[in-house]
C-alpha positions as CSV (number, residue, x, y, z in Angstrom):
1,M,4.6,-17.2,7.9
2,T,1.4,-19.1,7.6
3,A,-1.7,-17.2,6.5
4,A,-3.1,-17.6,10.1
5,A,0.1,-16.1,11.5
6,I,-0.1,-13.2,9.1
7,E,-3.7,-12.5,10.0
8,T,-2.9,-12.6,13.7
9,R,-0.2,-10.0,13.2
10,A,-2.3,-7.8,11.0
11,R,-5.1,-7.8,13.6
12,D,-2.6,-6.9,16.4
13,P,-3.2,-3.2,17.2
14,V,0.2,-2.8,18.8
15,W,2.2,-2.4,15.6
16,R,-0.3,0.1,14.2
17,S,-0.5,2.3,17.3
18,T,0.9,5.8,17.2
19,K,2.6,7.8,19.8
20,M,0.4,9.8,22.1
21,G,0.1,13.5,21.3
22,M,0.8,13.1,17.6
23,S,-1.4,14.8,15.0
24,R,-4.2,12.6,14.0
25,F,-3.5,13.5,10.4
26,L,0.2,13.5,9.8
27,Q,2.2,10.7,11.4
28,P,6.0,10.9,11.5
29,D,6.8,7.4,10.2
30,L,5.9,3.8,9.9
31,S,8.6,2.4,12.1
32,R,6.3,-0.3,13.6
33,L,5.5,-1.6,10.1
34,R,9.2,-1.5,9.2
35,E,10.0,-3.4,12.5
36,L,7.3,-6.0,11.7
37,F,9.0,-6.8,8.5
38,E,12.5,-6.8,10.0
39,N,11.4,-9.2,12.7
40,N,9.5,-11.6,10.5
41,V,11.2,-11.7,7.1
42,A,14.2,-14.1,7.1
43,A,16.3,-11.9,4.8
44,N,17.9,-8.5,5.2
45,D,17.8,-7.9,1.4
46,L,14.9,-8.3,-1.0
47,R,17.3,-10.1,-3.4
48,A,17.8,-12.9,-0.8
49,L,14.1,-13.8,-0.6
50,R,13.0,-17.2,-1.9
51,T,10.3,-15.6,-4.0
52,H,11.1,-12.6,-6.1
53,F,9.6,-9.5,-4.4
54,A,9.6,-5.9,-5.3
55,V,7.6,-2.8,-4.1
56,V,6.8,0.5,-5.8
57,A,7.1,3.9,-4.3
58,T,6.7,7.4,-5.7
59,D,9.4,10.1,-5.7
60,L,7.5,13.0,-4.2
61,A,9.7,15.6,-5.9
62,T,9.5,14.2,-9.4
63,G,6.4,12.1,-9.4
64,E,8.6,9.2,-10.8
65,L,7.7,5.6,-10.0
66,V,10.4,3.9,-8.0
67,L,10.6,0.1,-8.4
68,W,12.4,-1.2,-5.3
69,D,13.8,-4.7,-5.7
70,R,16.9,-4.6,-3.4
71,G,17.7,-3.5,0.1
72,A,16.0,-4.0,3.4
73,P,12.4,-5.4,3.1
74,G,11.1,-3.4,6.0
75,V,12.5,-0.1,4.6
76,A,11.1,-0.8,1.2
77,V,7.6,-1.7,2.5
78,A,7.5,1.3,4.9
79,A,8.5,3.7,2.1
80,S,5.9,2.2,-0.2
81,A,3.1,2.5,2.4
82,R,3.5,6.2,3.2
83,V,0.1,7.6,2.1
84,P,0.6,11.3,1.5
85,I,-1.1,13.7,3.9
86,R,-1.3,10.8,6.4
87,Y,2.4,10.1,6.7
88,E,5.6,12.1,6.1
89,S,7.7,11.0,3.1
90,M,10.6,8.7,3.7
91,H,14.0,10.1,2.9
92,V,16.0,7.4,1.1
93,G,19.0,7.9,-1.2
94,G,18.4,11.6,-1.7
95,R,14.7,11.0,-2.6
96,H,11.5,11.7,-0.6
97,L,9.4,8.6,-1.1
98,V,5.7,8.1,-0.6
99,D,3.1,5.5,-1.5
100,G,3.6,3.8,-4.8
101,A,-0.2,4.0,-5.4
102,L,0.2,7.5,-6.7
103,N,1.7,6.0,-9.9
104,A,0.5,2.4,-9.7
105,P,-2.4,1.7,-7.4
106,V,-2.2,-1.9,-8.5
107,P,1.3,-2.4,-9.8
108,V,0.5,-4.9,-12.5
109,N,2.6,-3.1,-15.1
110,A,5.6,-2.9,-12.8
111,A,5.3,-6.6,-12.1
112,R,5.2,-7.5,-15.8
113,T,8.1,-5.2,-16.5
114,H,10.1,-6.8,-13.7
115,G,9.7,-10.2,-15.3
116,A,6.5,-11.7,-13.7
117,Q,5.0,-14.3,-15.9
118,F,1.9,-14.7,-13.7
119,V,0.4,-11.7,-11.8
120,I,-2.0,-11.8,-8.9
121,A,-3.3,-8.3,-8.4
122,V,-4.5,-7.4,-4.9
123,D,-6.8,-4.3,-4.9
124,V,-7.2,-2.6,-1.5
125,T,-8.6,0.6,-2.8
126,D,-11.5,2.4,-1.0
127,R,-14.6,2.3,-3.1
128,P,-17.2,5.1,-3.8
129,Y,-20.0,2.7,-2.9
130,G,-22.7,4.7,-4.7
131,K,-24.0,6.3,-1.5
132,A,-24.1,9.8,-0.1
133,L,-20.8,11.4,0.7
134,N,-19.4,10.7,4.1
135,G,-19.5,14.2,5.4
136,S,-20.1,17.5,3.6
137,G,-17.9,20.2,2.2
138,M,-14.9,20.3,-0.1
139,T,-12.9,17.6,1.7
140,A,-15.6,15.0,1.4
141,M,-16.1,15.9,-2.3
142,A,-12.4,15.8,-3.0
143,F,-12.0,12.3,-1.4
144,Q,-15.0,11.0,-3.3
145,M,-13.6,12.4,-6.6
146,M,-10.3,10.7,-5.9
147,R,-12.0,7.4,-5.2
148,I,-13.8,7.6,-8.5
149,I,-10.7,8.4,-10.5
150,I,-8.5,5.8,-8.8
151,N,-11.1,3.0,-9.1
152,R,-11.4,3.7,-12.8
153,V,-7.6,3.4,-13.2
154,I,-7.6,0.3,-11.1
155,R,-10.2,-1.5,-13.2
156,Q,-7.9,-1.0,-16.2
157,L,-4.8,-2.2,-14.4
158,V,-6.5,-5.3,-12.8
159,A,-7.7,-6.3,-16.3
160,R,-4.0,-6.9,-17.2
161,A,-3.5,-9.3,-14.3
162,D,-3.9,-13.1,-14.5
163,F,-5.9,-13.2,-11.3
164,A,-7.3,-10.5,-9.1
165,I,-8.4,-10.2,-5.5
166,K,-10.4,-7.2,-4.4
167,L,-10.4,-6.6,-0.7
168,D,-13.1,-4.5,0.8
169,L,-11.2,-2.6,3.5
170,H,-13.9,0.0,3.8
171,S,-15.6,-2.1,6.4
172,T,-12.4,-3.4,8.0
173,M,-13.6,-2.4,11.4
174,Q,-16.8,-4.4,10.8
175,G,-15.0,-7.4,9.4
176,G,-14.0,-6.7,5.7
177,V,-14.7,-9.1,3.0
178,A,-12.5,-10.4,0.2
179,H,-13.9,-11.0,-3.3
180,S,-12.1,-12.4,-6.3
181,I,-12.9,-10.5,-9.5
């Protein structure tokens, strides 16, 4: 797909919508994301793609990083995008998989280990922004602490990439901005 076509799809609220009546916190799956890949990727196995592609997920039971480089692209991406607490884990091959960001918020090391000679890191992590906590109480403080920790880890990982793109998704609803770092 062209960059313009990808942007049009990403802005389409239809594939991101949830079923009515579902909890606003825990969603059952990412079937629309999986379908988006199934309908727009010209291969039914990651190994058949023209450009080598892999995703990372985390085994929720063991905490182990799972590098996924074969199988259905839609299933791999949907497993990797399952942010804990927001989405249920995905049961694949006897494992309960969630977001790979628990192990590799920017998987530069996984890319290098998998043979990448040039790594472009894309950082989509929420930033602390140095302003007052959004809300009060333990939950707001816990999320702010996680942002601080994750951002410190990401700075170290991004430094290992050949080129990095930092996306400011914090203001996505107000028109996020991309910055190269």
